[in-house]
N, C-alpha and C positions, 0 to 999 in steps of 0.2 A: 619570462624570457631570461636566458642565461647571458652573462656578460663575461667576455674575455678581454685580455689586455695584451698588447704586443709592442715590439720594438722593430722599427724599420731602419736598418743601418744603410747609410748612403755614402757615396764618395764621388769626387769629380776626377775623372780619368780622361786625359786628352780632351779637356774642355767639354766633356759630356757627363751628364748625371747618370750614375749607376746605382742600383739598389741590390741589397743582398736578400735573396729569398731562399726558402728551403723546400726541397721535394719531400712530400709526405711519404712515410715509410709503410711497409706492409705489402702483401700480395695484391690488394685491391688497386694500388697505385703503381705497381712495379713496371708496367709496360706503357704507362701514360706520361705524357709531357704537358700537353695543353690542359689547363685547369686542374693540375695535380701538384701545384706548388702553393706555398703559403708564406705570409709574413710570420716569423717566429712569434707565437702567441699561445695563450691558454686561458683556462677559466680562472677567475679570481676566487680564491679561497674565502670562506666566511671570515669577516673581520679584517681581511687583508686590503690594503690600499691598492688601487688600480696600478699605480706606477711600480710599486713593489712587486706586484704580480707580473707585470711586463718584464721586469729585470730577472725575476726568478725563472719565468718561462723561457726567456732567451738563453739563460745558462743551462737549463735542463735540455732544451731542444738542440743546442749547438755544442755544449761542452766548453764554450768560450765565455770570457768576461765581456759584458757590454762595453762599448767604447766610453772612454772618459771624456765626453764632450758635452756641450750645451744640448739640452733636450728641447725638442720642438714638439708641442702637442699638436698632432695633425687633426685629431677630433674623434668623435664617436660616429660609428656607422652601423647600419643594420646589415649584418652579413646574410641573415636569412630571417624568416618569420619567427624563429625560435632563438636567435643569437644576435647580440650586439657586440661590437668590438671597439675598444678604445686604443688608439694607436699613437705612439710617440715616435719621433725620428731622431737619430743621432748620427753625426758624421764620424766615420771611423774606417779603419782598414782591418779586414779579416782575411784569413787564409782558409778557403773552403776545404782544403785537404786536411785541416785539423778538426773538422766537425765530428763530434762524437755525441750522439743523442742518447737520452734515457730510452728504455724499452717499455713495452706493455704486452700483456697477454691477449691473444685473439683466438677465437674459435675458427679454425681453418682446416679444411673447407667448411663453409657454413653448415650448421646442423649435423656435423660429423662427430661431435663430442671430442675431437682432437684439439689440443691447445698448442699454439706456437707463440714464441716470444719474438716481437718485431720492434725495430726502432721507431720512435715517433716521427723522426726525420731521417732519411737515409743519406742525403747529401745536400749541399747548398751551392749556390752559384751567384756571381755578379752578373747583372744584365741591365741593359738600358730600359728606360721606362716603358716604351712601346712593347718590348719583348716581355717584360714583367707583367704587363697588362694582359697579355695573351696567355701567360703561363699560370698565374694565380687563379685560385678558385673564383668563380663568378662574383661572389659576394664581396671580394676584396679588390676588385678592379678600381673602384673609386678611391680606395686607400692608396693604391700604388701610383695614382696620377697626381696626388697632392704633392 
């Protein structure tokens, strides 16, 4: 089973808890909203500490520095039968318009032999917890409710 680590940034706005989530990039997710978002996260490299991976992945997927606040370990969750995720939370303020993600190569259309470069994340947004729970991929719903 592969293990990923991520950082869920939160804030209190008008006495309501909001979380920052990212819309997955590429043509597969382009026209989807429900179940097409994720907590910024990624696989832990060999020998890398999970928290270091969470911070690295946050930087790679958003192009922003993680907030400098106390970290709260939310826990470990089974995202799917093949993947576990370890999530921390940090209070902070982010500007979604400043998001710049790293890219990856994808064969598109499938089996065409053509390769395109797409961002891992194409945009981010603040939303309340019920909205986040509807937007994030199914395996992360428990993470967004903590």
